[in-house]
Structure formats: C-alpha cells, structure tokens
N, CA and C atoms as an extended XYZ file, in Angstrom:
387
Properties=species:S:1:pos:R:3:atomname:S:1:resname:S:1:resid:I:1 pbc="F F F"
N        -9.291      -14.198        7.750 N   MET     1
C        -8.931      -13.602        9.017 CA  MET     1
C        -8.691      -12.121        8.782 C   MET     1
N        -9.295      -11.287        9.610 N   SER     2
C        -9.106       -9.850        9.445 CA  SER     2
C        -7.718       -9.443        9.926 C   SER     2
N        -7.297       -8.259        9.533 N   VAL     3
C        -5.989       -7.758        9.925 CA  VAL     3
C        -5.921       -7.610       11.439 C   VAL     3
N        -7.015       -7.134       12.064 N   LYS     4
C        -7.036       -6.983       13.518 CA  LYS     4
C        -6.845       -8.325       14.198 C   LYS     4
N        -7.524       -9.361       13.727 N   SER     5
C        -7.395      -10.695       14.313 CA  SER     5
C        -5.983      -11.220       14.133 C   SER     5
N        -5.410      -10.996       12.959 N   PHE     6
C        -4.056      -11.457       12.694 CA  PHE     6
C        -3.064      -10.792       13.638 C   PHE     6
N        -3.186       -9.480       13.815 N   ILE     7
C        -2.277       -8.754       14.704 CA  ILE     7
C        -2.446       -9.249       16.134 C   ILE     7
N        -3.683       -9.424       16.583 N   SER     8
C        -3.933       -9.917       17.938 CA  SER     8
C        -3.330      -11.299       18.126 C   SER     8
N        -3.541      -12.182       17.168 N   ALA     9
C        -2.991      -13.534       17.260 CA  ALA     9
C        -1.470      -13.490       17.264 C   ALA     9
N        -0.884      -12.626       16.478 N   SER    10
C         0.576      -12.501       16.428 CA  SER    10
C         1.121      -12.007       17.762 C   SER    10
N         0.441      -11.046       18.379 N   LEU    11
C         0.878      -10.532       19.676 CA  LEU    11
C         0.824      -11.623       20.732 C   LEU    11
N        -0.244      -12.405       20.738 N   VAL    12
C        -0.367      -13.494       21.705 CA  VAL    12
C         0.746      -14.506       21.491 C   VAL    12
N         1.019      -14.845       20.230 N   THR    13
C         2.086      -15.800       19.919 CA  THR    13
C         3.433      -15.282       20.396 C   THR    13
N         3.710      -14.005       20.125 N   VAL    14
C         4.986      -13.422       20.539 CA  VAL    14
C         5.084      -13.392       22.055 C   VAL    14
N         3.999      -13.018       22.736 N   MET    15
C         4.019      -12.965       24.194 CA  MET    15
C         4.233      -14.359       24.774 C   MET    15
N         3.594      -15.378       24.196 N   MET    16
C         3.763      -16.746       24.671 CA  MET    16
C         5.194      -17.211       24.421 C   MET    16
N         5.760      -16.818       23.275 N   THR    17
C         7.136      -17.192       22.955 CA  THR    17
C         8.098      -16.575       23.955 C   THR    17
N         7.892      -15.302       24.308 N   PHE    18
C         8.740      -14.658       25.301 CA  PHE    18
C         8.618      -15.347       26.651 C   PHE    18
N         7.407      -15.709       27.042 N   SER    19
C         7.188      -16.393       28.318 CA  SER    19
C         7.885      -17.735       28.327 C   SER    19
N         7.709      -18.520       27.265 N   SER    20
C         8.333      -19.838       27.177 CA  SER    20
C         9.848      -19.716       27.160 C   SER    20
N        10.360      -18.752       26.435 N   ALA    21
C        11.801      -18.580       26.330 CA  ALA    21
C        12.400      -18.207       27.671 C   ALA    21
N        11.734      -17.370       28.439 N   SER    22
C        12.282      -16.960       29.731 CA  SER    22
C        12.243      -18.096       30.732 C   SER    22
N        11.312      -19.045       30.616 N   LEU    23
C        11.250      -20.193       31.502 CA  LEU    23
C        12.309      -21.228       31.145 C   LEU    23
N        12.642      -21.346       29.860 N   ALA    24
C        13.540      -22.395       29.398 CA  ALA    24
C        14.996      -21.975       29.393 C   ALA    24
N        15.274      -20.707       29.574 N   THR    25
C        16.655      -20.240       29.494 CA  THR    25
C        17.115      -19.717       30.831 C   THR    25
N        18.374      -19.434       30.870 N   ASP    26
C        18.973      -18.862       32.070 CA  ASP    26
C        18.312      -17.513       32.346 C   ASP    26
N        18.013      -17.231       33.567 N   THR    27
C        17.301      -15.996       33.903 CA  THR    27
C        18.223      -14.813       34.111 C   THR    27
N        19.502      -14.966       33.909 N   THR    28
C        20.393      -13.820       34.046 CA  THR    28
C        20.183      -12.892       32.867 C   THR    28
N        20.309      -11.644       33.109 N   THR    29
C        20.038      -10.647       32.066 CA  THR    29
C        21.284       -9.898       31.639 C   THR    29
N        22.437      -10.460       31.927 N   GLU    30
C        23.676       -9.761       31.592 CA  GLU    30
C        23.812       -9.498       30.092 C   GLU    30
N        23.457      -10.475       29.268 N   ASN    31
C        23.626      -10.333       27.820 CA  ASN    31
C        22.316      -10.003       27.103 C   ASN    31
N        21.234       -9.893       27.831 N   ALA    32
C        19.937       -9.631       27.216 CA  ALA    32
C        19.824       -8.164       26.835 C   ALA    32
N        19.138       -7.880       25.737 N   PRO    33
C        18.948       -6.474       25.365 CA  PRO    33
C        18.062       -5.781       26.383 C   PRO    33
N        18.303       -4.523       26.577 N   SER    34
C        17.532       -3.745       27.540 CA  SER    34
C        16.316       -3.128       26.862 C   SER    34
N        15.169       -3.290       27.476 N   VAL    35
C        13.936       -2.689       26.966 CA  VAL    35
C        13.407       -1.762       28.049 C   VAL    35
N        13.229       -0.486       27.747 N   PRO    36
C        12.717        0.435       28.758 CA  PRO    36
C        11.384       -0.048       29.323 C   PRO    36
N        11.138        0.239       30.594 N   ALA    37
C         9.938       -0.239       31.280 CA  ALA    37
C         8.654        0.250       30.614 C   ALA    37
N         8.673        1.443       30.027 N   GLU    38
C         7.448        1.970       29.426 CA  GLU    38
C         7.132        1.346       28.072 C   GLU    38
N         8.051        0.588       27.503 N   LYS    39
C         7.808       -0.068       26.226 CA  LYS    39
C         6.932       -1.298       26.455 C   LYS    39
N         6.033       -1.552       25.545 N   ASN    40
C         5.235       -2.770       25.628 CA  ASN    40
C         5.476       -3.598       24.374 C   ASN    40
N         4.893       -4.762       24.326 N   ILE    41
C         5.133       -5.678       23.218 CA  ILE    41
C         4.729       -5.067       21.875 C   ILE    41
N         3.654       -4.259       21.867 N   THR    42
C         3.216       -3.621       20.630 CA  THR    42
C         4.291       -2.684       20.109 C   THR    42
N         4.909       -1.932       21.020 N   THR    43
C         5.946       -0.995       20.615 CA  THR    43
C         7.156       -1.733       20.074 C   THR    43
N         7.539       -2.827       20.730 N   ILE    44
C         8.697       -3.592       20.284 CA  ILE    44
C         8.443       -4.184       18.901 C   ILE    44
N         7.271       -4.769       18.695 N   ILE    45
C         6.950       -5.403       17.419 CA  ILE    45
C         6.897       -4.379       16.293 C   ILE    45
N         6.419       -3.194       16.588 N   SER    46
C         6.275       -2.191       15.529 CA  SER    46
C         7.555       -1.392       15.310 C   SER    46
N         8.693       -1.971       15.716 N   ASP    47
C         9.987       -1.350       15.475 CA  ASP    47
C        10.073        0.029       16.114 C   ASP    47
N         9.662        0.090       17.371 N   ASP    48
C         9.698        1.304       18.174 CA  ASP    48
C         8.824        2.432       17.633 C   ASP    48
N         7.844        2.110       16.813 N   LYS    49
C         6.891        3.111       16.349 CA  LYS    49
C         5.538        2.729       16.921 C   LYS    49
N         4.962        3.618       17.682 N   GLU    50
C         3.659        3.338       18.288 CA  GLU    50
C         2.622        3.117       17.203 C   GLU    50
N         1.787        2.111       17.377 N   LEU    51
C         0.686        1.878       16.452 CA  LEU    51
C        -0.464        2.784       16.829 C   LEU    51
N        -1.075        3.387       15.860 N   ASP    52
C        -2.226        4.246       16.116 CA  ASP    52
C        -3.452        3.359       16.255 C   ASP    52
N        -3.935        3.215       17.485 N   LYS    53
C        -5.065        2.330       17.740 CA  LYS    53
C        -6.392        2.937       17.300 C   LYS    53
N        -6.387        4.213       16.948 N   SER    54
C        -7.626        4.857       16.519 CA  SER    54
C        -7.894        4.662       15.035 C   SER    54
N        -6.924        4.178       14.286 N   VAL    55
C        -7.093        3.987       12.846 CA  VAL    55
C        -7.917        2.732       12.605 C   VAL    55
N        -8.962        2.870       11.844 N   SER    56
C        -9.812        1.733       11.527 CA  SER    56
C        -9.213        0.959       10.366 C   SER    56
N        -9.199       -0.358       10.491 N   LEU    57
C        -8.707       -1.191        9.405 CA  LEU    57
C        -9.831       -1.595        8.465 C   LEU    57
N       -11.041       -1.214        8.794 N   GLU    58
C       -12.189       -1.532        7.960 CA  GLU    58
C       -12.287       -0.510        6.836 C   GLU    58
N       -12.877       -0.906        5.723 N   LYS    59
C       -13.100        0.001        4.600 CA  LYS    59
C       -14.114        1.067        5.038 C   LYS    59
N       -13.781        2.349        4.835 N   PRO    60
C       -14.717        3.395        5.247 CA  PRO    60
C       -16.037        3.303        4.491 C   PRO    60
N       -17.092        3.636        5.179 N   ILE    61
C       -18.414        3.633        4.561 CA  ILE    61
C       -18.579        4.958        3.842 C   ILE    61
N       -18.869        4.888        2.563 N   SER    62
C       -19.015        6.120        1.799 CA  SER    62
C       -20.402        6.721        2.031 C   SER    62
N       -20.439        8.007        1.874 N   GLU    63
C       -21.693        8.731        2.021 CA  GLU    63
C       -22.651        8.317        0.903 C   GLU    63
N       -23.934        8.202        1.220 N   PRO    64
C       -24.879        7.883        0.144 CA  PRO    64
C       -24.959        9.061       -0.828 C   PRO    64
N       -25.121        8.741       -2.092 N   ILE    65
C       -25.209        9.781       -3.118 CA  ILE    65
C       -26.668       10.178       -3.278 C   ILE    65
N       -26.921       11.476       -3.130 N   ASN    66
C       -28.269       11.991       -3.343 CA  ASN    66
C       -28.433       12.289       -4.817 C   ASN    66
N       -29.451       11.720       -5.411 N   LEU    67
C       -29.719       11.951       -6.823 CA  LEU    67
C       -30.382       13.305       -7.013 C   LEU    67
N       -30.044       13.933       -8.118 N   VAL    68
C       -30.611       15.228       -8.468 CA  VAL    68
C       -31.324       15.079       -9.803 C   VAL    68
N       -32.605       15.362       -9.819 N   ASN    69
C       -33.370       15.315      -11.057 CA  ASN    69
C       -33.185       16.656      -11.755 C   ASN    69
N       -32.426       16.645      -12.841 N   ILE    70
C       -32.112       17.905      -13.519 CA  ILE    70
C       -33.317       18.493      -14.248 C   ILE    70
N       -34.409       17.754      -14.347 N   ASN    71
C       -35.620       18.272      -14.981 CA  ASN    71
C       -36.562       18.940      -13.994 C   ASN    71
N       -36.366       18.714      -12.697 N   THR    72
C       -37.292       19.296      -11.721 CA  THR    72
C       -36.602       20.060      -10.594 C   THR    72
N       -35.293       19.909      -10.436 N   ALA    73
C       -34.587       20.521       -9.306 CA  ALA    73
C       -34.553       22.040       -9.410 C   ALA    73
N       -34.630       22.688       -8.247 N   ASN    74
C       -34.518       24.142       -8.206 CA  ASN    74
C       -33.037       24.534       -8.050 C   ASN    74
N       -32.779       25.834       -7.968 N   ILE    75
C       -31.396       26.327       -7.879 CA  ILE    75
C       -30.656       25.708       -6.699 C   ILE    75
N       -31.286       25.708       -5.535 N   ASP    76
C       -30.625       25.189       -4.336 CA  ASP    76
C       -30.323       23.697       -4.452 C   ASP    76
N       -31.255       22.928       -4.984 N   GLU    77
C       -31.049       21.485       -5.143 CA  GLU    77
C       -29.936       21.187       -6.146 C   GLU    77
N       -29.897       21.934       -7.238 N   LEU    78
C       -28.854       21.741       -8.243 CA  LEU    78
C       -27.477       22.115       -7.699 C   LEU    78
N       -27.379       23.277       -7.048 N   SER    79
C       -26.076       23.731       -6.556 CA  SER    79
C       -25.577       22.890       -5.381 C   SER    79
N       -26.475       22.388       -4.567 N   ALA    80
C       -26.061       21.554       -3.439 CA  ALA    80
C       -25.764       20.118       -3.861 C   ALA    80
N       -26.468       19.641       -4.862 N   GLY    81
C       -26.357       18.232       -5.236 CA  GLY    81
C       -25.351       17.907       -6.309 C   GLY    81
N       -24.929       18.903       -7.073 N   LEU    82
C       -23.992       18.643       -8.173 CA  LEU    82
C       -22.636       19.295       -7.892 C   LEU    82
N       -21.595       18.512       -8.013 N   SER    83
C       -20.240       18.992       -7.774 CA  SER    83
C       -19.817       19.955       -8.881 C   SER    83
N       -19.278       21.102       -8.493 N   GLY    84
C       -18.823       22.084       -9.476 CA  GLY    84
C       -19.929       22.949      -10.035 C   GLY    84
N       -21.129       22.825       -9.482 N   VAL    85
C       -22.266       23.631       -9.939 CA  VAL    85
C       -22.694       24.540       -8.796 C   VAL    85
N       -22.497       25.830       -9.022 N   GLY    86
C       -22.939       26.824       -8.051 CA  GLY    86
C       -24.267       27.415       -8.489 C   GLY    86
N       -24.627       28.521       -7.881 N   LYS    87
C       -25.916       29.170       -8.173 CA  LYS    87
C       -26.004       29.641       -9.632 C   LYS    87
N       -24.900       30.123      -10.177 N   ILE    88
C       -24.937       30.653      -11.550 CA  ILE    88
C       -25.147       29.515      -12.560 C   ILE    88
N       -24.390       28.416      -12.422 N   LYS    89
C       -24.577       27.291      -13.340 CA  LYS    89
C       -25.932       26.628      -13.122 C   LYS    89
N       -26.378       26.601      -11.872 N   ALA    90
C       -27.700       26.033      -11.591 CA  ALA    90
C       -28.781       26.845      -12.302 C   ALA    90
N       -28.655       28.174      -12.276 N   GLN    91
C       -29.623       29.015      -12.976 CA  GLN    91
C       -29.540       28.794      -14.481 C   GLN    91
N       -28.338       28.570      -15.002 N   ALA    92
C       -28.174       28.302      -16.435 CA  ALA    92
C       -28.871       26.989      -16.815 C   ALA    92
N       -28.810       25.982      -15.937 N   ILE    93
C       -29.498       24.708      -16.193 CA  ILE    93
C       -31.006       24.930      -16.243 C   ILE    93
N       -31.519       25.704      -15.299 N   ILE    94
C       -32.961       25.970      -15.242 CA  ILE    94
C       -33.401       26.780      -16.467 C   ILE    94
N       -32.621       27.789      -16.838 N   THR    95
C       -32.945       28.605      -18.013 CA  THR    95
C       -32.953       27.745      -19.275 C   THR    95
N       -31.949       26.883      -19.430 N   TYR    96
C       -31.895       25.989      -20.585 CA  TYR    96
C       -33.136       25.089      -20.605 C   TYR    96
N       -33.483       24.569      -19.453 N   ARG    97
C       -34.643       23.672      -19.332 CA  ARG    97
C       -35.941       24.392      -19.691 C   ARG    97
N       -36.077       25.640      -19.268 N   GLU    98
C       -37.285       26.420      -19.560 CA  GLU    98
C       -37.376       26.763      -21.048 C   GLU    98
N       -36.241       27.030      -21.683 N   GLU    99
C       -36.222       27.416      -23.087 CA  GLU    99
C       -36.286       26.228      -24.054 C   GLU    99
N       -35.771       25.057      -23.641 N   ASN   100
C       -35.649       23.912      -24.544 CA  ASN   100
C       -36.457       22.693      -24.124 C   ASN   100
N       -37.107       22.767      -23.011 N   GLY   101
C       -37.862       21.623      -22.513 CA  GLY   101
C       -36.990       20.712      -21.651 C   GLY   101
N       -37.589       19.667      -21.185 N   ALA   102
C       -36.901       18.733      -20.283 CA  ALA   102
C       -35.713       18.067      -20.975 C   ALA   102
N       -34.703       17.757      -20.173 N   PHE   103
C       -33.555       17.011      -20.684 CA  PHE   103
C       -34.008       15.592      -20.997 C   PHE   103
N       -33.652       15.102      -22.189 N   ASP   104
C       -34.041       13.739      -22.552 CA  ASP   104
C       -32.907       12.740      -22.348 C   ASP   104
N       -31.703       13.237      -22.089 N   ALA   105
C       -30.543       12.388      -21.817 CA  ALA   105
C       -29.591       13.132      -20.890 C   ALA   105
N       -28.910       12.403      -20.059 N   VAL   106
C       -27.952       13.015      -19.132 CA  VAL   106
C       -26.871       13.768      -19.904 C   VAL   106
N       -26.417       13.197      -21.014 N   ASP   107
C       -25.364       13.834      -21.815 CA  ASP   107
C       -25.767       15.185      -22.375 C   ASP   107
N       -27.052       15.437      -22.519 N   SER   108
C       -27.494       16.724      -23.064 CA  SER   108
C       -27.276       17.876      -22.084 C   SER   108
N       -26.884       17.547      -20.865 N   LEU   109
C       -26.571       18.603      -19.894 CA  LEU   109
C       -25.381       19.443      -20.370 C   LEU   109
N       -24.515       18.865      -21.199 N   THR   110
C       -23.365       19.621      -21.715 CA  THR   110
C       -23.789       20.710      -22.709 C   THR   110
N       -25.055       20.713      -23.121 N   ASN   111
C       -25.560       21.792      -23.974 CA  ASN   111
C       -25.736       23.091      -23.197 C   ASN   111
N       -25.713       23.010      -21.880 N   VAL   112
C       -25.856       24.194      -21.027 CA  VAL   112
C       -24.513       24.899      -20.959 C   VAL   112
N       -24.535       26.217      -21.181 N   LYS   113
C       -23.309       27.005      -21.116 CA  LYS   113
C       -22.692       26.875      -19.724 C   LYS   113
N       -21.406       26.512      -19.693 N   GLY   114
C       -20.699       26.376      -18.420 CA  GLY   114
C       -20.634       24.944      -17.893 C   GLY   114
N       -21.362       24.036      -18.525 N   ILE   115
C       -21.322       22.626      -18.118 CA  ILE   115
C       -20.587       21.857      -19.215 C   ILE   115
N       -19.389       21.450      -18.905 N   GLY   116
C       -18.589       20.708      -19.879 CA  GLY   116
C       -18.520       19.224      -19.543 C   GLY   116
N       -17.772       18.481      -20.347 N   PRO   117
C       -17.649       17.038      -20.130 CA  PRO   117
C       -17.097       16.673      -18.748 C   PRO   117
N       -16.169       17.462      -18.224 N   ALA   118
C       -15.582       17.160      -16.909 CA  ALA   118
C       -16.635       17.275      -15.803 C   ALA   118
N       -17.426       18.333      -15.859 N   THR   119
C       -18.487       18.510      -14.860 CA  THR   119
C       -19.518       17.406      -14.982 C   THR   119
N       -19.858       17.056      -16.205 N   LEU   120
C       -20.821       15.981      -16.425 CA  LEU   120
C       -20.309       14.670      -15.835 C   LEU   120
N       -19.055       14.322      -16.092 N   GLU   121
C       -18.501       13.055      -15.610 CA  GLU   121
C       -18.404       13.024      -14.087 C   GLU   121
N       -18.082       14.158      -13.465 N   LYS   122
C       -18.032       14.215      -12.000 CA  LYS   122
C       -19.396       13.938      -11.385 C   LYS   122
N       -20.444       14.244      -12.130 N   ASN   123
C       -21.793       14.174      -11.588 CA  ASN   123
C       -22.688       13.086      -12.208 C   ASN   123
N       -22.172       12.345      -13.138 N   ARG   124
C       -23.001       11.388      -13.876 CA  ARG   124
C       -23.799       10.470      -12.964 C   ARG   124
N       -23.187        9.983      -11.883 N   ASP   125
C       -23.889        9.052      -10.998 CA  ASP   125
C       -24.862        9.739      -10.038 C   ASP   125
N       -24.906       11.064      -10.070 N   ARG   126
C       -25.819       11.825       -9.215 CA  ARG   126
C       -27.040       12.337       -9.981 C   ARG   126
N       -26.947       12.287      -11.295 N   ILE   127
C       -27.984       12.900      -12.139 CA  ILE   127
C       -29.071       11.895      -12.459 C   ILE   127
N       -30.287       12.380      -12.356 N   GLN   128
C       -31.447       11.587      -12.699 CA  GLN   128
C       -32.349       12.431      -13.591 C   GLN   128
N       -33.081       11.766      -14.467 N   LEU   129
C       -33.993       12.469      -15.368 CA  LEU   129
C       -35.431       12.279      -14.884 C   LEU   129
C-alpha cells in the first residue's frame, strides 16, 4: 500500500469514527473540545500543521546521464558533459589525447593535468571510451 493510499484510508477511518461517535453519544458540546470552523480533518490529524499537498511521495525520476566519449568529444561536449570540467580542462583532455593517442582506460584520464581522482570518480558513470 502506498503512503498516499494509507493516508487516504486513515482519513476515511477517522472521519467514519467521528461520524459514528457523534451518533452514539450525547450531542451536547459543553465538554467537547472546540475546533475552529476553518480547520479540517487533515489539519487536526497533522497536529495543526498543514500538510503540503504539492509534495510528491513518489521517488523522483533522475535525469538520464549523457555519456561522453573522451576519445572523440570536443571542448563543448567535454565541458558540458563532465562535472567539474570547464573549457580549460576540456582543452587539456583534447591536448593530451592528441599528444598521447586515444585513452585506453577511463582511469587514464587522471594522467591529464588538472584531472584528479575526485573529478574522475564524479564522472566515472558518464565517461565512455
């Protein structure tokens, strides 16, 4: 059962309980707690804190990851596709590639000046050869 279904079912149960209780008990309200007219059952259940109905209870859908081929990508593709890589590091990747040939392993990207293990790990799932 999803959280939304559970909350809906709980609200219905509480509302039915209130209805049944008011039919079975004395209808005088002398000792009953006062609830302001603008309050609704959701507000009462949530301990006087309004529930944000715009919040999704579903797991957010993550953005698809665009792969970047470090052996063929140009400056714009490298800088846009790799986190922490701007135009200068992108040019360093291209220069390294031109001087040393194609990358034969993703880990060899750390041979490029300015690309360290942290940058590599942030981008490992985006890099393609």
